[in-house]
C-alpha positions as CSV (number, residue, x, y, z in Angstrom):
1,M,1.0,-63.3,14.7
2,K,2.9,-60.9,12.5
3,T,5.7,-58.9,14.0
4,P,4.5,-55.4,15.0
5,S,5.6,-52.7,12.5
6,S,7.1,-50.6,15.3
7,K,8.6,-51.3,18.7
8,M,5.8,-49.3,20.3
9,E,3.2,-51.6,18.8
10,K,2.6,-54.9,20.6
11,Y,-0.1,-57.6,19.9
12,Y,-1.7,-59.1,22.9
13,G,-3.8,-61.7,21.2
14,K,-5.5,-63.0,18.1
15,E,-9.1,-63.7,17.3
16,L,-10.5,-65.8,14.5
17,I,-14.1,-65.1,13.6
18,L,-15.4,-67.9,11.3
19,D,-18.8,-68.4,9.7
20,L,-19.5,-71.9,8.2
21,H,-22.5,-72.5,6.1
22,E,-24.1,-75.7,4.5
23,C,-22.8,-77.8,7.4
24,N,-23.8,-81.3,8.5
25,Q,-26.2,-80.5,11.3
26,Q,-25.9,-84.0,12.6
27,K,-22.6,-82.8,14.1
28,F,-24.4,-80.2,16.2
29,K,-24.8,-82.5,19.2
30,R,-23.1,-81.7,22.5
31,R,-21.0,-84.9,22.4
32,T,-19.7,-84.2,18.9
33,I,-19.1,-80.5,19.6
34,K,-17.1,-81.5,22.7
35,K,-14.9,-83.8,20.4
36,F,-14.5,-80.8,18.1
37,F,-13.2,-78.7,21.0
38,I,-10.8,-81.4,22.1
39,K,-9.4,-81.9,18.5
40,L,-9.2,-78.2,17.8
41,C,-7.4,-77.4,21.0
42,N,-4.9,-80.2,20.3
43,L,-4.4,-78.9,16.8
44,I,-3.7,-75.3,17.8
45,D,-1.9,-76.2,21.0
46,M,-4.3,-74.8,23.5
47,Q,-5.0,-76.1,27.0
48,R,-8.7,-76.7,27.7
49,A,-10.3,-75.5,30.9
50,E,-14.1,-75.3,31.7
51,L,-16.8,-76.0,29.1
52,Y,-20.2,-74.4,29.3
53,W,-23.3,-75.1,27.2
54,W,-26.6,-73.5,26.3
55,D,-29.4,-75.1,24.3
56,D,-33.1,-75.6,24.8
57,Y,-33.4,-79.4,24.1
58,S,-34.3,-80.2,27.7
59,L,-37.2,-77.8,27.7
60,P,-40.8,-78.8,26.8
61,V,-41.3,-78.7,23.1
62,K,-43.7,-75.7,23.2
63,E,-40.9,-73.6,25.0
64,R,-38.2,-74.4,22.5
65,Q,-36.8,-72.0,20.0
66,T,-38.3,-72.2,16.5
67,E,-36.8,-69.2,14.7
68,P,-34.0,-70.3,12.3
69,H,-31.5,-67.8,13.8
70,L,-32.1,-69.0,17.4
71,K,-32.5,-72.8,17.1
72,G,-29.2,-74.5,18.1
73,T,-26.5,-75.0,20.6
74,S,-24.1,-72.6,22.0
75,A,-20.9,-73.4,24.0
76,V,-18.0,-71.6,25.5
77,Q,-14.8,-73.7,25.8
78,F,-12.5,-71.7,28.1
79,I,-8.8,-72.2,27.4
80,M,-5.9,-71.2,29.6
81,T,-5.3,-68.1,27.4
82,S,-8.9,-67.1,26.8
83,N,-11.9,-68.9,25.1
84,I,-13.5,-70.5,22.1
85,T,-17.1,-69.8,21.5
86,I,-19.4,-71.7,19.1
87,H,-23.0,-71.2,18.0
88,T,-24.6,-73.9,15.8
89,L,-27.9,-73.2,14.1
90,D,-29.7,-76.4,13.2
91,I,-32.2,-75.1,10.7
92,L,-29.7,-72.8,8.9
93,K,-27.0,-75.6,8.9
94,S,-24.5,-72.9,10.1
95,V,-21.7,-72.7,12.6
96,Y,-20.4,-69.4,14.1
97,L,-17.0,-69.8,15.7
98,N,-14.8,-67.4,17.6
99,I,-11.4,-68.3,18.8
100,F,-9.6,-65.7,21.0
101,S,-6.3,-66.3,22.6
102,C,-3.4,-64.3,24.0
103,K,-1.2,-67.2,22.7
104,D,-0.6,-67.2,19.0
105,F,-2.2,-69.9,16.9
106,N,-2.5,-70.8,13.2
107,A,-5.9,-69.3,12.2
108,N,-5.8,-70.9,8.7
109,E,-5.3,-74.4,10.2
110,A,-8.1,-73.8,12.7
111,A,-10.5,-72.5,10.0
112,E,-9.7,-75.4,7.6
113,F,-10.0,-78.0,10.4
114,S,-13.4,-76.5,11.4
115,R,-14.7,-76.5,7.9
116,K,-13.8,-80.2,7.4
117,F,-15.1,-81.2,10.8
118,F,-18.5,-79.7,10.2
119,E,-18.5,-80.6,6.5
120,G,-19.4,-77.1,5.5
121,R,-18.0,-74.2,3.5
122,I,-16.3,-71.1,4.8
123,A,-18.7,-68.2,4.3
124,S,-16.6,-65.6,6.2
125,K,-13.2,-65.6,7.9
126,I,-11.7,-62.7,9.7
127,V,-8.5,-62.6,11.8
128,V,-8.0,-59.8,14.2
129,N,-4.8,-59.0,16.0
130,R,-5.6,-57.5,19.4
131,K,-3.5,-54.7,20.6
């Protein structure tokens, strides 16, 4: 994180908001996403905690999502300093990733690692310093 411009201003966290398009949707499986979280947390030096999932693959076919913006897997990887949230959209071949931490991390490294891991392109990258 950048040093605050005045002594009165203090940053309490950082958030990376990343949109990846044209990804390899074969990487959107739970086992592969879990590997992604492990490698990402090692890269940005975050300690992993609980991991929670949501998808509809265990539901009967007629109850599954069919809309392109809904069909996929979501997960929250809690870390000791906050969380990492991912949403994959199979039909759109897109990944939406948010990393929020009260501990500083290299957002550029995290974004580039994510792009390479999912074999996509960065469509949008925003870094927010939380005050």
